[in-house]
NULUMKE-933099 format. One record per residue (C-alpha): residue in three letters; x, y, z. Coordinates in Angstrom, 2 decimals. Each point is the difference from the previous one (the first is absolute). Layout:
N
{node "ALA", {X, Y, Z}}
...
***
This chain:
298
{node "MET", {106.37, 131.42, 94.60}}
{node "ARG", {3.57, -0.08, -1.96}}
{node "SER", {1.63, -3.29, 0.64}}
{node "ALA", {-0.43, -3.32, 0.73}}
{node "LEU", {1.92, -3.06, 1.28}}
{node "ILE", {-1.30, -3.04, -1.66}}
{node "VAL", {0.71, -3.20, 1.71}}
{node "SER", {-0.57, -3.55, -1.27}}
{node "SER", {0.27, -3.68, 1.17}}
{node "ALA", {2.80, -1.71, -1.22}}
{node "SER", {-1.36, -3.35, 0.13}}
{node "ASP", {-2.85, 1.02, -2.55}}
{node "THR", {0.37, 0.70, -3.32}}
{node "ALA", {-3.29, 1.24, -0.43}}
{node "ALA", {0.71, 2.48, 2.69}}
{node "ALA", {3.03, 1.25, -1.86}}
{node "ARG", {-1.93, 0.48, -3.35}}
{node "GLU", {-2.62, 1.81, 2.00}}
{node "ALA", {2.69, 2.60, 1.18}}
{node "ILE", {1.24, 0.76, -3.41}}
{node "GLY", {-3.61, 0.95, -0.75}}
{node "VAL", {-0.70, 1.88, 3.00}}
{node "CYS", {3.42, 1.85, -0.57}}
{node "LYS", {-1.10, 0.87, -3.72}}
{node "ASP", {-3.70, 1.01, 1.07}}
{node "LEU", {1.44, 2.33, 2.84}}
{node "SER", {2.62, 1.23, -2.16}}
{node "SER", {-2.54, 1.07, -2.84}}
{node "ARG", {-1.97, 1.91, 2.51}}
{node "GLY", {2.89, 1.86, 1.31}}
{node "ILE", {1.35, -1.82, 2.96}}
{node "SER", {3.62, -1.09, 0.03}}
{node "CYS", {0.90, -3.47, 1.18}}
{node "GLN", {2.77, -1.65, 1.67}}
{node "VAL", {0.61, -3.34, 0.43}}
{node "HIS", {2.60, -2.02, 2.49}}
{node "LYS", {3.00, -1.46, -2.04}}
{node "ASP", {-1.19, -3.68, 1.04}}
{node "ASP", {-3.10, 0.64, -1.68}}
{node "MET", {1.84, 1.34, -3.00}}
{node "ASP", {2.24, -2.74, -0.10}}
{node "ARG", {-3.16, -2.14, 0.22}}
{node "PHE", {-1.58, 1.64, -3.00}}
{node "ALA", {3.35, -0.67, -2.10}}
{node "GLU", {-0.19, -3.88, 1.09}}
{node "LEU", {-3.35, -0.05, -1.60}}
{node "SER", {1.08, 1.77, -3.13}}
{node "LEU", {-2.79, 2.56, 0.82}}
{node "GLU", {1.14, 3.67, -1.30}}
{node "ARG", {0.46, 2.46, 2.46}}
{node "PRO", {-2.85, 2.87, -0.34}}
{node "GLU", {1.47, 3.37, -1.07}}
{node "GLY", {0.18, 2.67, 2.36}}
{node "VAL", {0.58, -2.48, 2.93}}
{node "SER", {2.93, 0.57, 2.24}}
{node "GLU", {1.62, -2.21, 2.61}}
{node "PHE", {-0.89, 0.53, 3.53}}
{node "THR", {2.89, 1.04, 2.35}}
{node "GLY", {-2.02, 0.53, 3.21}}
{node "GLY", {-1.10, 3.57, -0.71}}
{node "ASP", {-3.51, 1.48, 0.68}}
{node "VAL", {-2.75, -1.24, -2.01}}
{node "ASP", {-3.89, 1.02, 0.62}}
{node "ILE", {-1.10, -3.60, 0.21}}
{node "ALA", {1.02, -3.53, -0.47}}
{node "ILE", {-2.14, -2.20, -1.83}}
{node "VAL", {0.62, -3.64, 0.72}}
{node "LEU", {-1.02, -2.82, -2.66}}
{node "GLY", {0.26, -3.24, 2.19}}
{node "GLY", {-0.91, -1.70, 3.31}}
{node "ASP", {0.66, 0.89, 3.75}}
{node "GLY", {3.70, -0.54, -0.26}}
{node "THR", {0.49, 2.42, -3.05}}
{node "ILE", {-1.94, 2.86, 2.13}}
{node "LEU", {2.98, -1.04, 2.83}}
{node "ARG", {2.43, 0.67, -2.42}}
{node "ALA", {-1.48, 3.27, -1.06}}
{node "ALA", {-0.27, 1.15, 3.55}}
{node "GLU", {3.57, -0.76, 0.25}}
{node "LEU", {1.12, 1.63, -3.21}}
{node "THR", {-2.05, 3.36, 1.29}}
{node "ARG", {1.01, -0.18, 3.75}}
{node "ASP", {2.85, 2.80, -0.37}}
{node "ASN", {-2.41, 2.13, -2.17}}
{node "PRO", {-3.70, -1.03, 0.97}}
{node "ALA", {-2.19, -0.26, -2.71}}
{node "PRO", {-4.23, -1.19, 0.59}}
{node "ILE", {0.29, -3.65, -1.50}}
{node "LEU", {-2.93, -1.27, -2.37}}
{node "GLY", {-0.06, -3.82, -0.56}}
{node "VAL", {-1.81, -1.59, -2.91}}
{node "ASN", {-0.24, -3.74, 0.60}}
{node "MET", {1.55, -2.30, -2.13}}
{node "GLY", {0.37, -2.82, 1.96}}
{node "HIS", {-2.26, -2.51, 1.89}}
{node "VAL", {-1.44, 1.83, 3.61}}
{node "GLY", {1.95, 3.25, -0.28}}
{node "PHE", {-1.56, 0.97, 3.45}}
{node "MET", {1.62, 3.50, -0.10}}
{node "ALA", {-0.59, 1.06, -3.42}}
{node "GLU", {-2.73, 2.64, -0.62}}
{node "ALA", {-1.10, -1.44, -3.34}}
{node "GLU", {-0.16, -2.63, -2.49}}
{node "ARG", {1.48, -0.99, -3.26}}
{node "GLY", {-3.33, 0.66, -1.76}}
{node "ASP", {-0.05, 3.49, 1.40}}
{node "LEU", {2.99, 1.36, -1.27}}
{node "GLU", {-1.64, 2.59, -2.39}}
{node "GLN", {-1.97, 1.46, 2.61}}
{node "VAL", {3.09, -0.08, 2.28}}
{node "LEU", {1.79, 2.21, -2.43}}
{node "ASP", {-2.68, 2.31, -0.54}}
{node "ALA", {-0.38, 0.59, 3.72}}
{node "VAL", {3.69, 0.40, 0.58}}
{node "VAL", {0.05, 2.52, -2.73}}
{node "ALA", {-2.97, 1.82, 1.35}}
{node "GLY", {1.12, -0.27, 3.19}}
{node "LYS", {-2.81, -1.66, 1.42}}
{node "TYR", {1.27, -1.79, 2.98}}
{node "GLU", {0.61, 0.43, 3.55}}
{node "ILE", {3.37, -0.60, 1.92}}
{node "LYS", {-0.17, -2.11, 3.17}}
{node "GLU", {2.95, -0.55, 2.29}}
{node "ARG", {0.92, -3.38, 1.33}}
{node "THR", {2.21, -0.43, 2.80}}
{node "THR", {3.38, -1.77, -0.23}}
{node "LEU", {2.41, -1.78, 2.46}}
{node "GLU", {3.57, 1.02, 1.31}}
{node "VAL", {2.57, -2.81, 0.93}}
{node "SER", {3.10, 0.00, 1.48}}
{node "VAL", {2.17, -3.00, 0.80}}
{node "LEU", {2.27, 0.40, 3.13}}
{node "GLU", {2.87, -2.39, 0.59}}
{node "GLY", {0.95, 1.53, 3.77}}
{node "ALA", {-0.41, 3.92, -0.29}}
{node "LYS", {1.42, 0.03, -3.65}}
{node "ARG", {-2.67, 0.20, -2.63}}
{node "VAL", {0.61, -2.38, -2.70}}
{node "PHE", {-2.87, 0.35, -2.67}}
{node "SER", {-2.78, 2.44, -0.23}}
{node "SER", {-3.02, -0.18, -2.50}}
{node "TRP", {-3.57, 0.80, -0.35}}
{node "ALA", {-3.16, -2.18, -0.88}}
{node "LEU", {-3.58, 0.76, -1.59}}
{node "ASN", {-1.31, -3.55, 0.69}}
{node "GLU", {1.87, -1.62, 2.45}}
{node "VAL", {3.58, -0.85, 2.05}}
{node "ALA", {0.19, -3.46, 0.19}}
{node "VAL", {2.94, -1.96, 2.35}}
{node "GLU", {0.16, -3.53, -0.99}}
{node "LYS", {2.35, -2.57, 0.74}}
{node "SER", {2.49, -0.53, -2.57}}
{node "ALA", {0.47, -4.34, -0.11}}
{node "ARG", {-3.05, -1.91, -0.23}}
{node "GLU", {1.57, -2.55, 2.54}}
{node "ARG", {0.67, 2.86, 2.42}}
{node "MET", {-2.62, 1.65, 2.53}}
{node "LEU", {0.19, 3.67, 0.38}}
{node "GLU", {0.25, 0.91, 3.81}}
{node "VAL", {-1.34, 3.51, 0.66}}
{node "VAL", {-1.41, 2.25, 2.63}}
{node "LEU", {-2.95, 2.42, -1.14}}
{node "GLU", {-0.01, 3.64, 1.59}}
{node "VAL", {-2.55, 2.66, -0.58}}
{node "ASP", {0.74, 3.79, 1.30}}
{node "GLU", {2.95, -0.99, 1.74}}
{node "ARG", {-1.70, -2.82, 2.20}}
{node "PRO", {0.33, -3.65, -0.54}}
{node "LEU", {-3.14, -2.14, -1.05}}
{node "SER", {1.47, -3.43, -0.75}}
{node "SER", {2.78, -2.29, -1.14}}
{node "PHE", {-0.33, -2.90, -2.11}}
{node "GLY", {1.43, -2.39, -2.59}}
{node "CYS", {-1.75, 0.56, -3.41}}
{node "ASP", {0.71, 0.02, -3.66}}
{node "GLY", {-0.29, 3.78, 0.24}}
{node "VAL", {-2.07, 3.16, 0.71}}
{node "LEU", {-1.11, 2.94, -2.12}}
{node "VAL", {-1.28, 3.48, 0.33}}
{node "SER", {-2.65, 1.12, -2.37}}
{node "THR", {-1.70, 3.53, -1.02}}
{node "ALA", {-3.73, 0.21, -0.61}}
{node "THR", {0.87, -0.33, -3.83}}
{node "GLY", {2.21, -3.31, 0.34}}
{node "SER", {-2.94, -1.78, 2.42}}
{node "THR", {-1.12, -1.35, -3.48}}
{node "ALA", {3.47, -1.31, -0.83}}
{node "TYR", {2.35, -2.02, 1.51}}
{node "ALA", {-1.63, 0.53, 3.90}}
{node "PHE", {-3.52, -1.01, -1.61}}
{node "SER", {1.69, -3.25, -1.27}}
{node "ALA", {1.52, -0.69, 3.24}}
{node "GLY", {-3.26, 0.42, 1.82}}
{node "GLY", {-0.01, 3.67, 0.90}}
{node "PRO", {-3.42, 1.99, -0.22}}
{node "VAL", {-0.62, 1.99, -2.70}}
{node "VAL", {0.01, 4.06, 0.93}}
{node "TRP", {-2.13, 2.53, -2.10}}
{node "PRO", {2.54, 2.43, -1.51}}
{node "ASN", {-1.52, 2.92, 1.68}}
{node "VAL", {0.82, -1.26, 3.55}}
{node "GLU", {3.36, 0.84, 1.36}}
{node "ALA", {1.45, -3.05, 1.75}}
{node "PHE", {2.86, -2.45, -0.29}}
{node "VAL", {-0.49, -3.98, -0.19}}
{node "VAL", {2.48, -2.36, 1.62}}
{node "VAL", {-0.18, -3.77, -0.87}}
{node "PRO", {2.41, -2.44, 1.40}}
{node "LEU", {0.66, -2.54, -2.61}}
{node "SER", {-0.34, -3.85, 1.35}}
{node "ALA", {0.59, 0.99, 3.38}}
{node "HIS", {0.79, -2.95, 2.91}}
{node "ALA", {-1.74, 2.32, 2.85}}
{node "LEU", {-3.58, 0.50, 1.76}}
{node "PHE", {0.09, 3.65, -0.99}}
{node "ALA", {0.63, -0.04, -3.77}}
{node "ARG", {-3.16, 1.59, -1.65}}
{node "PRO", {0.27, 2.77, -2.28}}
{node "PHE", {-0.92, 3.53, 1.44}}
{node "VAL", {-0.73, 3.51, -0.59}}
{node "ILE", {1.76, 3.24, 1.34}}
{node "ASP", {0.13, 3.62, -0.17}}
{node "PRO", {2.14, 1.13, -3.00}}
{node "GLU", {1.70, 2.22, 2.31}}
{node "SER", {1.60, -3.13, 1.86}}
{node "THR", {3.12, -1.28, -0.80}}
{node "VAL", {1.02, -3.50, -0.11}}
{node "ALA", {2.99, -2.03, 0.55}}
{node "ILE", {0.94, -3.45, -0.78}}
{node "GLU", {3.41, -1.44, 1.62}}
{node "VAL", {1.11, -3.05, -1.21}}
{node "LEU", {1.47, -1.79, 2.73}}
{node "GLN", {3.65, -1.02, 0.88}}
{node "ARG", {-1.10, -3.58, 0.86}}
{node "SER", {-1.97, -0.20, -3.61}}
{node "PRO", {1.15, -3.18, -1.73}}
{node "GLY", {-0.31, 1.82, -3.05}}
{node "SER", {0.76, 3.28, -2.09}}
{node "GLY", {-2.71, 2.25, -1.30}}
{node "VAL", {-0.64, 2.33, -3.01}}
{node "ILE", {-1.81, 3.31, -0.31}}
{node "TRP", {-2.19, 0.54, -3.07}}
{node "CYS", {-1.98, 3.58, -0.77}}
{node "ASP", {-2.43, -0.66, -2.39}}
{node "GLY", {1.52, -3.02, -1.23}}
{node "ARG", {2.52, 2.42, -2.06}}
{node "ARG", {2.48, 1.03, 2.67}}
{node "THR", {2.03, -2.29, 2.34}}
{node "PHE", {2.56, -0.52, 2.58}}
{node "ASP", {1.57, -2.93, 1.74}}
{node "LEU", {-0.86, 0.06, 3.98}}
{node "GLY", {2.16, -2.22, 2.54}}
{node "PRO", {-0.25, -0.45, 3.32}}
{node "GLY", {-0.44, 2.88, 2.13}}
{node "ALA", {-1.53, 2.29, -2.60}}
{node "ARG", {-2.27, 2.44, 0.86}}
{node "ILE", {-3.02, 1.10, -2.49}}
{node "GLN", {-1.76, 3.39, 0.74}}
{node "ILE", {-3.15, 0.58, -2.05}}
{node "SER", {-1.89, 3.22, 0.06}}
{node "LYS", {-2.18, 2.12, -2.26}}
{node "SER", {1.99, 2.11, -2.70}}
{node "SER", {-0.39, 3.43, -0.47}}
{node "LYS", {-0.36, -0.45, -3.45}}
{node "PRO", {-3.06, -1.19, -1.34}}
{node "VAL", {-0.68, -1.45, -3.77}}
{node "GLN", {-2.63, 1.84, -1.85}}
{node "MET", {-2.45, -2.19, -1.73}}
{node "VAL", {-2.32, 1.31, -2.97}}
{node "VAL", {-3.48, -0.80, 0.71}}
{node "LEU", {-2.64, 0.03, -2.97}}
{node "SER", {-3.38, -0.69, 1.81}}
{node "ASN", {-1.22, 0.13, 3.79}}
{node "ALA", {-1.63, -3.91, -0.30}}
{node "PRO", {-0.40, -1.64, 3.27}}
{node "PHE", {3.30, -2.00, 0.98}}
{node "ALA", {-2.43, -2.98, 0.62}}
{node "ASP", {-0.77, -0.05, -3.85}}
{node "ARG", {3.56, -0.30, -0.86}}
{node "LEU", {0.53, -2.74, 2.61}}
{node "VAL", {-2.89, -1.81, -1.90}}
{node "ARG", {1.48, 0.67, -3.34}}
{node "LYS", {3.50, -0.80, 0.43}}
{node "PHE", {-0.79, -2.82, 2.48}}
{node "THR", {-2.78, -1.33, -1.88}}
{node "LEU", {-1.85, -0.39, 2.86}}
{node "PRO", {-3.57, -1.79, 0.34}}
{node "VAL", {-2.73, 2.86, 0.72}}
{node "SER", {-2.73, -1.90, -2.03}}
{node "GLY", {-3.59, 0.27, 2.38}}
{node "TRP", {1.00, 3.31, 1.34}}
{node "ARG", {-2.97, 2.17, 0.14}}
{node "GLY", {1.22, 3.30, 0.90}}
{node "PRO", {-1.74, 2.64, 2.96}}
{node "GLU", {-3.56, 0.22, -0.35}}
{node "SER", {-1.11, 3.04, -1.92}}
{node "SER", {-2.28, 2.22, 1.80}}
{node "ASN", {-3.19, 1.23, -1.45}}
***
């Protein structure tokens, strides 16, 4: 371990202060720290002194990205390291922070594990998306959680036709359609009524949003499949595409959105092999009182 990118939540003053502390801690252990300009500016706004030896991150290689914040900050870190992938370790400073591997109170132990190299790295599948107008590609991007196609005006419905593996599946009016990875199944897709997918399951989830159709239930598909969403020429409203809620593009009638598995996964740091069910219970505060568990054998 030689260098670390420290990414903190811009909306959390405590996270910014923790970021300063992490930089000082790692620097004292011989690990150089880098911070993005936006975070540097945030430190200055809060009159926080920039730690000695911390340099500005310009997109180069780092050994690890340590994120202090919630899921949105983790998505930002994934964006910052997209061209030069580094494993991402999330420390939750927000409310749910489902993607985070540790909580605020675990920070000291987390840094000890990082310095000692006591962690695993697991890859998370990402999505690749292109928008075509006729034969011309006008937008391309990627997503770790989901690609959401939504109507751009509240009063205007979006008319789309949904396609899987180059075969039409259904057309309907709707508020939108989203395609999610297993990682994103606990985010927007979950809020929209989609199923939770265990992270070791290779699958994509397609969720129509408020669709006026008989066949408008969420469904799970092979991650090697290609999904296409076409905004019909007769659509009374225009649309917009959102990739992880961070990268966006306006869609007009006739636009075709193609979504498939990306060849570039995101690497996530894993500190423990606790069951995913335990994370669901902890993060969503699920009621499990009365559970007895399996009968022990004598």
